[in-house]
C-alpha positions as CSV (number, residue, x, y, z in Angstrom):
1,M,-53.4,96.4,-30.6
2,R,-56.0,94.3,-32.2
3,I,-52.9,91.6,-32.4
4,L,-52.0,92.6,-28.5
5,Q,-56.0,91.9,-27.6
6,S,-56.3,88.5,-29.6
7,I,-53.4,87.2,-27.7
8,A,-54.4,88.0,-24.5
9,A,-57.8,86.4,-25.1
10,I,-56.1,82.9,-26.3
11,A,-53.9,83.4,-23.1
12,L,-57.1,83.9,-20.8
13,T,-59.2,80.8,-22.3
14,L,-56.2,78.5,-22.3
15,S,-56.2,79.4,-18.6
16,A,-59.0,79.2,-18.2
17,A,-59.2,75.5,-19.5
18,P,-59.6,72.2,-17.3
19,A,-56.3,70.9,-15.9
20,F,-54.5,67.8,-18.0
21,S,-56.8,64.9,-16.9
22,A,-54.9,61.8,-18.1
23,D,-54.2,58.8,-15.5
24,D,-50.8,60.1,-14.4
25,A,-50.4,56.3,-13.1
26,A,-50.3,55.3,-17.0
27,V,-48.5,58.0,-18.4
28,T,-45.8,57.0,-15.8
29,R,-46.3,53.3,-17.2
30,A,-46.2,54.5,-20.4
31,L,-42.6,56.4,-19.8
32,D,-41.1,53.6,-18.0
33,R,-42.0,51.0,-20.8
34,Q,-40.4,53.4,-23.3
35,T,-37.1,54.4,-21.3
36,A,-36.6,50.7,-20.6
37,G,-36.6,49.4,-23.8
38,D,-34.8,52.1,-24.7
39,L,-31.9,50.3,-22.7
40,L,-31.1,47.7,-24.8
41,V,-31.0,50.0,-27.6
42,T,-28.5,51.9,-26.0
43,W,-26.3,48.5,-24.7
44,E,-26.2,47.5,-28.5
45,M,-25.2,51.1,-29.2
46,A,-22.5,51.2,-27.1
47,R,-20.7,48.0,-27.4
48,D,-21.0,49.1,-31.2
49,S,-19.8,52.5,-30.6
50,T,-17.5,50.8,-27.7
51,D,-18.9,53.9,-25.4
52,L,-17.9,52.3,-22.1
53,P,-18.4,55.8,-20.4
54,R,-22.6,55.1,-21.8
55,L,-21.9,51.9,-20.7
56,R,-20.9,52.5,-17.1
57,E,-24.3,54.5,-16.8
58,I,-26.8,52.2,-18.0
59,L,-25.6,48.9,-16.2
60,T,-25.9,48.7,-12.2
61,A,-22.9,47.9,-10.5
62,D,-23.6,43.9,-9.9
63,A,-24.9,43.8,-13.4
64,Q,-24.1,40.4,-15.1
65,L,-24.0,39.5,-18.6
66,T,-24.0,35.8,-20.1
67,T,-22.7,35.4,-23.7
68,P,-23.7,32.9,-26.2
69,A,-20.9,30.9,-25.5
70,G,-22.0,30.9,-21.4
71,V,-19.4,33.2,-20.4
72,A,-20.9,34.9,-17.5
73,L,-19.1,38.2,-16.2
74,K,-20.6,39.3,-12.7
75,N,-20.3,42.9,-12.7
76,R,-20.1,46.3,-14.4
77,D,-16.6,46.6,-14.2
78,D,-16.1,43.6,-15.8
79,I,-18.3,43.7,-18.6
80,V,-17.1,47.2,-19.5
81,R,-13.3,46.2,-19.3
82,S,-14.7,42.8,-21.8
83,V,-16.3,45.9,-24.3
84,E,-13.2,47.8,-24.4
85,G,-10.8,44.2,-25.0
86,E,-13.4,44.1,-28.1
87,N,-12.3,47.4,-29.2
88,G,-9.5,46.6,-31.3
89,R,-11.0,44.3,-32.8
90,L,-14.2,45.3,-33.6
91,N,-14.0,48.8,-33.6
92,P,-10.3,49.0,-35.1
93,G,-11.2,53.0,-36.5
94,L,-12.8,54.5,-34.0
95,A,-9.6,56.7,-33.1
96,E,-9.9,58.1,-36.0
97,G,-13.9,58.6,-35.8
98,K,-15.2,55.7,-37.7
99,F,-18.0,53.7,-36.7
100,G,-17.1,49.7,-35.9
101,I,-16.8,47.0,-38.4
102,V,-19.9,45.4,-36.3
103,R,-23.9,46.4,-36.1
104,H,-26.4,45.0,-33.9
105,V,-30.1,45.2,-35.4
106,I,-32.6,45.5,-32.9
107,A,-36.2,44.0,-33.8
108,N,-39.4,43.2,-32.4
109,L,-38.7,45.1,-28.3
110,Q,-41.0,43.2,-26.1
111,V,-41.1,45.1,-22.3
112,E,-43.2,44.2,-19.5
113,L,-43.2,46.0,-16.4
114,H,-43.1,44.7,-12.6
115,G,-43.3,47.8,-10.8
116,D,-39.8,49.4,-10.2
117,A,-38.3,46.2,-12.3
118,A,-39.0,45.6,-16.5
119,K,-38.2,41.8,-18.1
120,I,-36.8,43.1,-21.8
121,S,-36.3,40.9,-24.7
122,C,-35.5,41.8,-28.6
123,Y,-34.9,40.1,-31.5
124,D,-30.9,40.5,-32.5
125,L,-29.0,40.6,-35.7
126,T,-25.6,41.1,-36.0
127,I,-24.6,42.5,-39.5
128,V,-20.2,42.1,-39.6
129,Y,-18.4,43.4,-42.3
130,N,-16.8,41.1,-44.5
131,K,-13.1,42.4,-45.8
132,E,-13.0,39.4,-48.2
133,A,-15.8,40.0,-50.0
134,K,-16.1,43.6,-49.3
135,R,-19.9,44.0,-48.3
136,P,-21.6,43.3,-44.8
137,E,-23.3,39.9,-43.9
138,I,-25.3,38.9,-41.0
139,S,-23.0,37.1,-38.7
140,E,-25.3,35.7,-35.5
141,I,-29.6,36.0,-35.4
142,G,-30.0,35.6,-32.0
143,R,-32.2,37.2,-29.2
144,T,-31.2,39.3,-26.0
145,E,-33.3,39.4,-23.1
146,A,-32.8,41.4,-20.0
147,D,-34.0,42.6,-16.3
148,A,-33.7,46.0,-15.7
149,V,-34.6,48.2,-12.3
150,K,-35.4,51.5,-11.6
151,V,-32.9,53.2,-9.0
152,K,-33.4,56.5,-7.8
153,G,-36.2,57.5,-10.8
154,K,-33.5,55.5,-13.5
155,W,-33.4,52.7,-15.1
156,H,-30.6,50.8,-15.5
157,L,-29.5,47.1,-16.6
158,K,-28.8,44.5,-14.2
159,A,-28.6,41.5,-16.1
160,V,-28.0,41.1,-20.1
161,R,-28.8,37.4,-21.4
162,A,-27.9,37.1,-25.4
163,R,-28.6,34.3,-27.2
164,L,-27.5,32.4,-30.4
165,D,-30.3,30.9,-32.5
166,N,-28.1,30.3,-35.7
167,Q,-27.9,26.5,-35.2
168,T,-31.2,25.9,-34.4
169,N,-32.0,28.1,-37.8
170,Q,-29.5,25.6,-39.7
171,E,-31.2,22.9,-38.8
172,L,-34.8,24.4,-40.1
173,L,-33.3,24.7,-43.5
């Protein structure tokens, strides 16, 4: 009986506590910033694992991709087909449940919110398994920049630009 009385007293005390008083707009901005930034992480993971449904989910229909080679893809379907085409080369064992031989590692993620739009950037290391040397190696060093938009309460990538810094880095050494 005493336990029930204690629980009732705690419940009564909690019900009399003041309502959460945090600035709702600040909380929304923080959640939007995190969610928008997570898009680049999801982008890289979906590419590495050739998760085509996930790619479709995070891209707008008119999404654009600019590759380091300067190739520009102008819509979600072209981007997804491009990643699908990489499947045999980058993820040969995917059908057997093996993860791909390419990994993208993101660092220094930055997100600038502008209402329902965001500018996102990060450093990007591409790690590839070298079969001959039997070890992983960094194959590319670069940056990924993206534009995201919030549509009907959900964040999507509208544009992704991948840039390589390998040549610049070689010149500095």
